[in-house]
C-alpha positions in Angstrom: 75.5 112.2 -36.1 74.5 109.4 -33.7 72.1 106.8 -34.9 68.8 106.7 -32.8 66.0 104.2 -32.8 62.8 106.0 -33.6 59.7 105.6 -31.5 56.8 104.2 -33.6 54.4 106.5 -31.8 56.1 109.9 -31.9 58.9 109.7 -34.5 61.2 111.0 -31.8 64.3 109.2 -30.7 63.4 106.4 -28.2 64.6 107.0 -24.7 67.4 104.9 -23.2 66.0 101.9 -21.4 66.5 101.8 -17.6 65.1 100.3 -14.5 62.1 102.2 -13.2 61.6 102.2 -9.4 58.0 102.3 -8.3 58.7 105.4 -6.2 59.3 107.6 -9.2 56.5 109.7 -10.5 54.9 107.5 -13.2 51.6 106.8 -14.7 49.4 104.3 -12.9 49.8 101.4 -15.3 53.6 101.6 -15.1 53.5 101.6 -11.3 51.2 98.7 -11.2 53.3 96.7 -13.6 56.5 97.3 -11.6 54.7 96.5 -8.4 53.3 93.2 -9.8 56.8 92.3 -10.9 58.3 93.1 -7.6 55.6 91.0 -5.8 56.1 88.1 -8.1 59.9 88.1 -7.4 59.3 88.2 -3.7 56.9 85.3 -3.9 59.3 83.3 -6.0 62.1 83.9 -3.5 59.9 82.8 -0.6 58.8 79.7 -2.4 62.3 78.7 -3.5 63.7 79.3 0.0 60.9 77.2 1.6 61.4 74.4 -1.0 65.1 74.3 -0.4 64.8 74.3 3.4 62.2 71.4 3.2 64.3 69.3 0.9 67.4 69.9 3.1 65.5 69.0 6.3 64.1 65.8 4.7 67.6 64.7 3.5 69.8 65.7 6.5 67.5 66.4 9.4 69.1 69.8 9.7 67.1 73.0 9.8 68.5 75.9 7.6 67.5 79.3 8.7 66.5 81.9 6.1 69.7 83.9 6.8 71.9 80.9 5.8 70.2 80.3 2.4 71.6 82.1 -0.6 69.1 82.6 -3.4 69.4 83.2 -7.1 65.8 83.5 -8.4 66.9 84.3 -11.9 68.8 81.0 -12.1 66.2 79.2 -9.9 68.9 78.1 -7.5 69.4 78.1 -3.7 72.4 77.1 -1.6 73.6 76.7 2.0 76.5 75.2 3.8 75.6 72.7 6.6 78.4 71.4 8.8 80.9 72.2 6.1 79.0 70.6 3.2 77.8 72.9 0.5 74.3 72.0 -0.7 72.9 73.4 -4.0 69.4 73.2 -5.4 68.8 73.9 -9.1 65.3 73.7 -10.3 64.2 70.6 -8.3 67.5 68.9 -8.0 69.3 69.0 -4.7 73.1 68.3 -4.9 76.3 68.9 -3.1 79.2 70.9 -4.4 82.8 69.9 -3.8 86.3 70.9 -4.9 88.7 68.6 -6.8 89.7 65.8 -4.5 93.4 66.2 -5.6 94.1 69.9 -5.8 91.2 71.3 -3.7 90.2 73.9 -6.4 87.2 74.2 -8.7 83.5 73.3 -8.1 82.0 70.0 -9.0 78.3 69.2 -8.6 77.2 65.7 -7.5 74.4 63.8 -9.1 70.9 64.8 -7.8 70.3 63.5 -4.3 66.9 61.9 -3.9 67.5 59.6 -0.8 69.8 59.5 2.2 71.7 56.7 0.5 72.5 59.1 -2.4 73.8 61.6 0.1 75.8 58.9 1.8 77.4 57.9 -1.5 78.2 61.6 -2.3 79.8 62.1 1.1 81.7 58.9 1.4 82.6 57.7 -2.1 82.2 60.5 -4.7 85.6 62.2 -5.3 85.5 64.6 -8.2 88.8 65.4 -10.1 89.9 67.9 -12.8 90.9 66.1 -15.9 94.6 66.8 -15.2 94.3 65.7 -11.5 92.7 62.3 -12.1 94.8 59.4 -10.7 96.4 57.4 -13.4 95.7 53.6 -13.5 98.8 51.5 -13.3 99.7 49.6 -16.5 98.1 46.2 -16.8 101.4 44.5 -17.5 103.6 44.6 -14.4 106.0 41.9 -15.4 108.9 44.2 -15.5 
């Protein structure tokens, strides 16, 4: 016999949980709750997309169209590639993403970019490495 969770209202086995689409025949309160949720997700996506585009424009002077911005509302992140540079925004931090400077694999995230000077540093100087790919410093004693 399979174990079932019992509903506290009817003492019958509780139904399996599943996503309920608003188009299904449901009671009014359920339709309203699903609709409010869907509207809030849509509003959050629009706000995140706008915020990312504004930050990117302020930092680079480039306009990112809606179609080029990838959104993850659950993780509160947005990203786009501009002229070969991958920009990522998590919460309120705008960063760039690069692979390892030695082997070209992996994904490394820069420090948050607040000013154009931060972006300049990330583009010109910052070179992320995997632990095994880091250049080795020569020994201090070279008297051999």
